[in-house]
C-alpha positions, 0 to 999 in steps of 0.5 A: 499499500502506497501512503505519503512520504514524509520530507522531515525526518524528526519527530515534531509536535503537530501544533508546532509544525505550522498547521493551523487546521489540524490543531494539536495532537492532544485536542485531536486524540481527546476526540477520537473514537476509542477502540482500546482497553486503557489499562495503565497510565504511561509516566514521565522518566524521572528527571524529565518534565511533563509534556502536558499531553492528555487524552485517551485513545491515540494517546494512550489513555492517561498522562504520557510522556515521551522521549526520543533521540537520534542515537549514533555512538562510535563504535570503540564504545562497543568494539567488541560486539559485532553487530549480527547481520539480521540486526544490522541497520543497513540503510542507516550504516550507509547513511551515516558513512557516504563513502561506503554507500558510494562504494556500494553504488559503484559495485566496489564492495557487496553492502554496507554490511560487508564493509562493517565486518571487514573494516567498519567494525575495527575503524569505529565507524558510526552505525545506528545503534540496536539492541544486540541481545537475543530476540524473543526471550526473556533475559535477566536484566544486567543494570541496563546501558544508559541511553541519553535521551532529549525530550521532544515529542515523538507520535506513539503511545503503548495502550496496554502491557499486561504480564503474567509473571512466570507465564508471558507477557501481551503488548498494545500501541502504536507508533507513526514509523512510516519513515523510520519503521519499528525494529523492536521494542525492548521491555526492561523491569529491574529484574528481567528484560525482553526485545520483541522483534518487529516481525514478531508483531502484528501491525493493526489499523488504528482509525482513532490516531489516523484521526488524531494525527490528521492523517485519514489514511489507511495504514498500519500504525497499530502493534500487538506483541505477545511472548510466552516464557516460563521464568521471570515477568515480576513487575514492582515498579515501573517497566521501560518500554524503548520503541527502536527505529531504523536509523537508531532512533529509540522512544523510552516510555515509563509504564505501569503494567498491569499483572493478571494471571494466564488465563487472563492473559490468554483471553485479553490477548485472543479477544483484541486479536478478535476486535482488531482491525487491520489493513486488508482481509483480517483472516488472511493478514492473520495468517502471515502474521501468526507464521511469523511467531505471534501464534507459536508464542500464542499456541504454546501459552495456551498448552502450557494453561491446558496441561496444568487445568487437567493435572488434577480434575475432581471426578465423582461416579453415578449411577451403576458401574459396569465393570466392562461396558462396551463403550464410553461416550464423553461430553464435554460441556462449557457454560451450559449445565441444562444439557447434561439433564437433557441428554440424559433423559433423551438417551436413558431407556433406549435399547442397548444404552445399558453397555454404555457408560457416560464421562461428562466433563466440564470446562466451567468450574462455575458450573460444578455445584449445579451439574453434581447436584443434577447428576446426583438426581438423573441417577436416581430417574434415568439409571445411566452408568455415569461419570462427572469431571470437573476441571478448574477452567477452560482446557478446551475441546481437545484438552478436556476430552483427552482427560476424560478419555484417560478414565474411560473404562472400555475400548470404545470412546464416543465423544458426543456434543452435549447438543446431539440427541438420538434420532433413531431409538436403536442407535446404540444397538446399531453402534453396537452391531456396526462393531461386532460386524464390521471389518476393522478398517471401517469400525476403528473411526467412524461418524453419523449423520446429523440432522438439524432441527428441521430435518435437514442434513447439516453433516454427511462426513466432512471435506477440505478445501483450500482458499488463496486470498491476497495479504498486503501486510509486506506492501505487496500483494502476496498470495495466502493459502487457508485450509477450509473444512466443508460438510457434505450435503449441509442443508440437504433434505432428509433423505439424501442418500448421495451424502448419508450412505455408509462410505470412507469420508475425509473427516468426521466432525466430533459432534459425534465421533467414534474410535478405538481406543487403542487407536485414539491412543496411537494417533496421540489423542486430540491435538491440545495445540488448538485453542479453545476448540476448532479443527481437533476433529479435522486433525485427527481425522487426517492423523489417521488418515496418514497412518492408512485408515480413513474415516467412515461415515456409518448408518447411524442418525442423530439430531444436532442443535449446532452452536446450541450446547455451549456459550461463544465468547468473543475470545473463543473467535480469536481462538479460531482464528489463531487455529485456522492458521495452525490447521493450514500451516500443518496439513496444506500440503498434505490435503493438496496431495489427494485430499482436496475438495468433495472428491479426493483422489487419494487412494484410501477413497477410491477402491473399486470395492468400496461401496460408493466412491466420492465422485465428482458431483457428490456434493450438489448443496452449496456448503455453508461456512465451517465457522460453527461445524460441530 
């Protein structure tokens, strides 16, 4: 995207730049629409005078003092430490050393960095100063190197700095860095410091800032950074935040960080991602940003939370406890306890159900008392073999179901959503007959046909496709691939045998998924890398295909009140953004190699012995979005 070119290289106050029509930055900022939470006030570096800039929105929600200078120091002050190539400011070095720039232009030397290595470092040539410590990791503070700063107005602000000690941190702010792009952010506390590389930051559009600085041209002035660490992070006093730009410019702010729990930090980060504006298509742009590091940081952080939550569950048993149940029906609850009693009512008393045990695992500890009380009542009324597992927080679909599977007493696991109910009274007997009569390859992993409450088909198996969009974060349009999961025949009439006939399919939904317990373990169970829940079912099916076993759709029919069994919050939307990136990063090449589209060419789906090969006309109903696949 092309924006205006600035002619003035220094950060001057807008009210002293001679533009009377624009007014003061502070006045514009005060009237700007505020779209970010304000969690702290930025304070003045000790010994500097207040700049008097107040307001919120573009100004960060409190009194703010900022300092900036071009810091070019002779290399003899730091001659023993070479600047690594990935941190070297090539343009700044050439600007400060005109003879080297001319030599590069004439082809006498390859680059400024080549000159720096061979001659400049030893000669003490001036070079833009950059932080040289390791990037994107927690480091101990070692007294800090002095930075001489001259107090001038700089167009930047920190809106949010959240820290979970021994967990992670999140930083949100903005900077007008068109002329001198942001290269890194250094955050320094009394006991620790971190340096976040610019490529690790998500650059966002800040409409409030565009209005405040009188620009109006859409641009990525905002930034979001996230880092996971397992030690350090305590903040007993103001934290220093340094915004480093090309050409050695640094802006230093003193900020009062907000200390939060790990779960609150995760949720705040995901809510921010779900509500932020980006230049271009948000989902497409996030695919590129997440791939540069912030996606992996969020995944690792969430996985550490999940590991703690499932470590010590509370389990209570109700009803008759059979010694060897034929199958274990696992239901994950979140936000809604009422579906527990409804399912007990609708599953209870059906033919063959006495051979199955139920395990309800709750991701909502606040429902524990109600859930246990209802379990006690339901055991007397419906007589089902039942266990209730309570987790201390939301471990997500994968973590919670895996925890429940570990206490299952059968070799057959049935993962069922709380909003799934029997359409056929004999479904349990039919499920048992399938296990007894079916071949091993057709019964290791299978799903069922699911129907909406109006009778139309919701799920007849799932397939994969790949979307391609254009990402603009680099300034140049670049194609970006994203995997998509679709349902066969979604919305088709009840009687649609081309979608409901027994056959192998690329994937089945986790709303009803039956799998051999041993096979589930061999596949590594549900991947717990996904945040909250989305794509775990498709991921499990692809892992099975990689090992030579295709999922099947069997002749079982269930109702599914899609999306009604749990609450959906903004943090879950943010998790889905990360999950689509993770799923695409993991499986794009596999899907392209024979699993793309409703009629995949993979050998597992094209054997002449199959009852129904997936032909080119299998998908005759326009698919709906996979946003609420379960």
